[in-house]
Residue, then its C-alpha position, 0 to 999 in steps of 0.5 A: m345319770k352320769e351328769i348328775l353323779l358328776n355334779i354330786l361329785r363336784i359338790i362333795l369335793a367342794i365341801i371338802f375343799i371349804l372344810a379343809i380351808v376352815f381346818v387350816a385357818a383354825k390351826c393357823e389361829a391356834s398357832k398364832r394364839a400360842e405364839v402370843w401367849n408364849n408360855g406365859y411370858c411377855e417379850c419383855g420378860g414379864h409374865w402375863k397376868y389375867e385381867q379380865a374376860v370380854g364377852h362377845q356375841y358368840m364367844t368370850t376372849y380373855v385379856y392378860k396384862c404384863d406385870e413388867c411393861g404393861n402390854r396387853i394381849e387379848v386371846s380366845k383361850y384361858y391360860q393358867e398363869v405361870d408363877 
C-alpha cells in the first residue's frame, strides 16, 4: 500500500513539474511577443502597421509591417495600432 501511494505521489509531482514548465514557457513567449511589439514601435522609430492575418492549423498569427523601414514581424496576438 505504501508503495502505491509513493508511486501516485511521484506521478502527481511529475505532472506538476510538466505544468510548471509549460507555464514558464508560455510566460517567456508572452514576454518575447511584447518585446517584439515594443508598444507599436519598430526599432527604427517607425510604427507597426497591420498587414495580414496568417491562419495556421491550430492558431492565427498577425503580420505587421513598419511604415518607415519595411521590416515585418509576426506575432500571435492582435494589437491595436499606435496612431
